[in-house]
VOGU-3710 file (C-alpha; in Angstrom, 3 decimals, decimal comma):
1> xxxxxxxxxx> -41,111/-64,041/55,748  -42,488/-66,012/58,636  -39,849/-68,712/58,304  -40,723/-69,501/54,684  -38,213/-67,396/52,797  -37,473/-63,807/51,898  -38,938/-61,039/49,771  -37,483/-58,122/47,881  -39,039/-55,163/46,109  -37,027/-54,222/43,038
11> xxxxxxxxxx> -37,854/-51,337/40,719  -36,197/-52,286/37,472  -36,986/-52,280/33,787  -36,581/-54,942/31,110  -36,665/-55,003/27,337  -40,405/-54,465/27,501  -39,848/-50,723/27,801  -39,712/-50,690/24,025  -43,247/-52,079/23,966  -44,528/-48,940/25,639
21> xxxxxxxxxx> -45,766/-50,544/28,821  -44,552/-51,327/32,307  -46,161/-53,789/34,670  -45,527/-54,988/38,176  -44,630/-58,668/38,451  -43,902/-61,075/41,290  -40,947/-63,327/40,473  -40,938/-66,349/42,779  -38,613/-69,281/43,466  -39,994/-72,275/45,341
31> xxxxxxxxxx> -37,196/-74,115/47,127  -38,802/-77,507/47,511  -37,815/-79,968/50,225  -38,146/-83,382/48,634  -39,927/-86,167/50,523  -40,819/-89,374/48,658  -44,112/-89,648/50,566  -45,300/-86,463/48,839  -45,394/-88,615/45,697  -47,411/-91,508/47,083
41> xxxxxxxxxx> -50,330/-90,460/44,871  -51,233/-87,671/42,427  -53,468/-86,248/45,159  -50,604/-86,013/47,656  -48,385/-84,434/44,977  -51,063/-81,839/44,254  -51,586/-81,128/47,964  -47,862/-80,595/48,561  -47,438/-78,192/45,663  -50,645/-76,373/46,545
51> xxxxxxxxxx> -49,157/-75,748/49,989  -46,158/-74,026/48,416  -48,383/-71,823/46,263  -50,477/-70,878/49,279  -47,240/-69,605/50,843  -46,545/-67,672/47,641  -50,005/-66,088/47,765  -49,387/-65,030/51,363  -46,195/-63,086/50,584  -46,501/-61,961/46,948
61> xxxxxxxxxx> -47,767/-58,471/46,182  -51,496/-58,739/45,349  -52,850/-57,515/42,044  -49,641/-58,353/40,141  -48,927/-60,973/37,509  -46,858/-63,733/39,077  -44,269/-66,191/37,740  -43,471/-69,131/40,034  -40,513/-71,407/39,281  -40,122/-74,859/40,853
71> xxxxxxxxxx> -36,787/-76,747/40,938  -35,440/-79,388/38,597  -36,955/-82,874/39,064  -40,063/-81,652/40,865  -42,088/-84,140/38,832  -39,567/-86,981/38,512  -40,388/-88,925/41,727  -43,976/-89,339/40,449  -42,596/-92,495/38,837  -42,939/-94,086/42,303
81> xxxxxxxxxx> -46,550/-92,916/42,744  -48,725/-95,743/44,047  -45,759/-97,780/45,305  -44,786/-95,978/48,501  -45,659/-99,064/50,516  -42,928/-100,976/48,666  -40,217/-98,352/48,931  -40,162/-97,321/52,576  -37,245/-99,574/53,472  -35,079/-98,942/50,408
91> xxxxxxxxxx> -31,815/-97,122/51,033  -30,753/-96,238/47,480  -32,346/-94,886/44,324  -30,990/-97,844/42,346  -32,635/-100,325/44,749  -35,921/-98,401/44,638  -35,935/-98,433/40,827  -35,224/-102,182/40,844  -38,097/-102,719/43,274  -40,415/-100,722/41,031
101> xxxxxxxxxx> -39,320/-102,695/37,966  -40,072/-105,970/39,757  -43,505/-104,657/40,727  -44,307/-103,877/37,063  -42,117/-106,555/35,533  -44,114/-107,840/32,559  -45,063/-104,470/30,998  -41,546/-103,133/31,640  -39,997/-106,153/29,903  -42,333/-105,570/26,964
111> xxxxxxxxxx> -41,127/-101,978/26,628  -37,499/-103,056/27,043  -37,786/-105,571/24,207  -39,924/-103,343/21,991  -37,592/-100,339/22,203  -34,347/-102,328/22,732  -33,340/-100,205/25,664  -32,024/-100,433/29,228  -34,068/-101,079/32,352  -34,077/-97,448/33,548
121> xxxxxxxxxx> -35,369/-96,196/30,216  -37,874/-99,069/30,013  -39,546/-98,213/33,320  -39,647/-94,536/32,338  -41,229/-95,426/28,994  -43,709/-97,804/30,614  -44,842/-95,164/33,125  -44,678/-92,224/30,702  -48,427/-92,034/30,097  -49,149/-91,938/33,824
131> xxxxxxxxxx> -46,367/-89,426/34,489  -47,327/-87,057/31,666  -51,014/-87,074/32,610  -50,609/-86,446/36,328  -47,703/-83,993/36,102  -49,567/-81,885/33,551  -52,932/-82,248/35,301  -51,519/-81,096/38,644  -49,607/-78,089/37,312  -52,430/-77,066/34,965
141> xxxxxxxxxx> -54,885/-77,167/37,847  -52,587/-75,163/40,123  -51,864/-72,539/37,457  -55,625/-72,019/36,942  -56,379/-72,087/40,651  -53,871/-69,368/41,526  -53,760/-67,527/38,192  -49,955/-67,810/38,004  -47,427/-68,508/35,298  -45,617/-71,638/36,514
151> xxxxxxxxxx> -42,369/-73,295/35,431  -43,055/-76,784/36,742  -39,453/-77,699/37,552  -38,783/-80,724/35,352  -39,732/-84,352/34,844  -38,262/-87,320/32,948  -40,369/-88,044/29,848  -40,027/-89,326/26,287  -41,430/-87,387/23,365  -45,148/-87,989/22,979
161> xxxxxxxxxx> -46,313/-89,982/19,986  -42,938/-91,312/18,858  -41,344/-94,760/18,793  -38,016/-93,486/20,092  -36,517/-94,961/23,255  -35,094/-91,581/24,265  -36,122/-90,138/27,642  -35,412/-86,489/28,416  -35,219/-84,178/31,409  -37,877/-81,691/30,319
171> xxxxxxxxxx> -39,419/-78,571/31,861  -42,878/-77,162/31,091  -44,155/-73,590/31,249  -47,842/-73,215/32,169  -49,956/-70,101/31,698  -52,470/-68,660/34,205  -55,232/-70,377/32,223  -53,609/-73,753/32,896  -52,549/-74,325/29,303  -49,011/-75,363/28,362
181> xxxxxxxxxx> -47,162/-72,438/26,800  -44,061/-74,438/25,949  -41,465/-76,956/27,074  -37,689/-77,228/27,157  -35,407/-80,280/27,214  -32,138/-80,274/29,114  -29,266/-80,232/26,619  -26,199/-80,859/28,811  -26,499/-83,807/31,191  -24,562/-84,531/34,364
191> xxxxxxxxxx> -23,013/-87,970/34,967  -25,986/-89,173/37,042  -28,311/-88,538/34,084  -26,124/-89,833/31,238  -25,259/-93,253/29,851  -23,576/-94,403/33,067  -26,554/-93,303/35,163  -30,202/-92,980/34,203  -29,507/-93,286/30,492  -31,242/-90,046/29,535
201> xxxxxxxxxx> -30,867/-88,362/26,165  -29,860/-84,721/25,860  -31,986/-82,228/23,971  -30,778/-80,423/20,859  -29,265/-76,959/21,163  -31,151/-75,875/18,056  -34,480/-76,711/19,710  -34,039/-74,174/22,505  -36,992/-71,795/22,388  -38,158/-68,674/24,200
211> xxxxxxxxxx> -41,825/-68,100/24,947  -43,753/-64,853/24,676  -46,011/-63,988/27,606  -47,637/-60,820/28,905  -44,801/-60,483/31,430  -42,024/-60,898/28,869  -40,131/-63,550/26,950  -39,347/-66,523/29,178  -36,404/-68,846/28,499  -35,550/-72,009/30,441
221> xxxxxxxxxx> -32,075/-73,465/30,982  -32,339/-76,547/33,195  -29,606/-76,536/35,847  -26,299/-77,516/34,151  -27,432/-75,864/30,902  -27,070/-72,422/32,506  -23,359/-73,118/32,995  -22,931/-73,392/29,207  -22,445/-70,234/27,185  -23,776/-71,939/24,039
231> xxxxxxxxxx> -27,164/-72,405/25,734  -27,191/-68,911/27,216  -26,220/-67,362/23,876  -29,059/-69,192/22,140  -31,577/-67,881/24,675  -30,095/-64,385/24,629  -30,298/-64,219/20,832  -34,016/-64,917/21,082  -34,557/-61,952/23,392  -35,099/-63,661/26,730
241> xxxxxxxxxx> -36,404/-61,224/29,369  -36,625/-63,755/32,196  -34,200/-66,668/32,461  -35,403/-69,574/34,609  -32,808/-72,104/35,799  -34,600/-74,953/37,637  -31,889/-76,799/39,573  -31,271/-79,863/41,730  -27,740/-80,155/43,108  -27,207/-83,791/44,238
251> xxxxxxxxxx> -24,514/-83,017/46,788  -23,517/-80,839/49,731  -23,663/-77,055/49,371  -20,040/-76,695/50,400  -17,701/-73,735/49,886  -16,483/-74,693/46,407  -20,001/-75,582/45,244  -21,323/-72,146/46,197  -18,606/-70,338/44,295  -19,023/-72,664/41,329
261> xxxxxxxxxx> -22,758/-71,906/41,212  -21,985/-68,220/40,690  -20,891/-69,208/37,159  -24,498/-69,868/36,076  -27,495/-67,511/36,322  -25,719/-65,224/38,787  -23,031/-64,331/36,259  -25,247/-64,379/33,152  -27,786/-61,971/34,653  -26,312/-60,162/37,617
271> xxxxxxxxxx> -22,755/-59,616/36,393  -22,881/-59,733/32,584  -26,421/-58,405/32,221  -27,312/-60,842/29,434  -30,852/-61,223/30,802  -32,940/-58,578/32,614  -33,999/-61,127/35,253  -33,035/-64,645/36,300  -34,653/-67,123/38,698  -32,780/-70,129/40,087
281> xxxxxxxxxx> -35,032/-72,352/42,251  -33,141/-75,164/43,994  -34,187/-78,597/45,264  -33,420/-79,678/48,828  -34,223/-82,837/50,773  -33,500/-86,481/49,966  -34,478/-89,069/47,383  -33,297/-92,321/48,916  -29,470/-91,999/48,904  -29,435/-88,729/46,954
291> xxxxxxxxxx> -29,142/-85,596/49,089  -30,010/-82,251/47,483  -28,748/-78,919/48,788  -28,657/-75,387/47,390  -29,745/-71,788/47,863  -32,416/-70,433/45,542  -31,822/-66,916/44,248  -33,285/-64,187/42,038  -31,137/-61,775/40,031  -31,699/-58,478/38,225
301> xxxxxxxxxx> -29,405/-57,006/35,578  -30,836/-53,498/35,559  -31,588/-52,639/39,153  -30,795/-49,268/40,602  -27,434/-48,771/42,265  -29,051/-49,385/45,635  -30,645/-52,638/44,436  -27,421/-53,944/42,933  -25,558/-53,196/46,182  -28,066/-55,148/48,263
311> xxxxxxxxxx> -25,342/-57,146/49,996  -27,065/-60,423/49,112  -25,264/-63,528/47,929  -24,804/-67,217/48,639  -23,452/-68,203/52,019  -19,685/-67,474/52,069  -19,563/-65,829/48,627  -20,231/-62,295/49,820  -22,501/-59,904/47,879  -23,234/-60,876/44,278
321> xxxxxxxxxx> -24,025/-58,279/41,592  -27,734/-58,024/40,935  -28,789/-60,514/43,630  -32,163/-59,249/44,868  -33,408/-62,290/46,807  -31,729/-65,414/48,177  -32,922/-68,288/50,353  -31,446/-68,126/53,872  -31,122/-71,930/54,066  -29,710/-74,530/51,684
331> xxxxxxxxxx> -31,359/-77,551/53,349  -34,903/-76,371/54,156  -37,921/-75,410/52,069  -38,132/-71,712/51,251  -40,199/-69,305/49,176  -38,421/-66,210/47,890  -40,090/-63,339/46,034  -38,875/-60,295/44,128  -41,576/-57,849/43,058  -40,297/-56,012/39,998
341> xx> -41,367/-53,430/37,456  -41,035/-54,958/33,995
//
């Protein structure tokens, strides 16, 4: 599609058949290319995401309900908003965080002492009000502006209104009216996120929820969570129609990585048929010394024989069952769309 991704038209049916209605829906993955300057202000963040949704509007089938999924950590670099002038020369994420802490030293120290926590958690707690407001404001505005359901990737936030020092990797689902439908914390953390890295807390398996919408029941498994059968089982038991796996792979998209990624949404939806549809938007680009690569993909469990033999898959994996759309690049921004009958 004009250099911005690929589209697929898939005539399939989900669990909504039992509700006596079928509707046409655009399922969309935004493969974001991360650039720290897009986070220099809330206005620049809004402008960048608006540009992606304008691309979606140009390729999605008009007159259909639309679900757009952004990748993991789409909102996280907002923590540097307003400090781009200080960070241009930094070569590592750790150095950038240290620079930000020095710039906001006194309030960060206050949070560190008050909550008895580490420096990474303290800066996240100190900036939480700013982050929550601008992340939610931007995605709410965009959802209203375009009339889309949006999974806003994820952002690092503590629970609102508590005295806990815990910070989570959390994803929000917005409705076409701009209101928050629900949120989901990441349960299983990678090393970068855990105690030896950013010091995040994992969510509770029992808190996993699925959200009813006019296009079906939407469940979110943030990146590594979709590799865990306990998470997938919990979402499947709640009748998930559309699984969304926002992802950010902080490493090269090499041969082994591509085959390993098949073990997540691709297997759960396309091979095992646990979910009628699955979306896996991936982050690309760089955040200081972190390099993100990956191919976004959309899967269908119940496509026709022709759909399921589409020949699509990740680079080097060969065709994957149920793969109905995949990004051609793993380093560039892409928008991929599957228009389905639900």
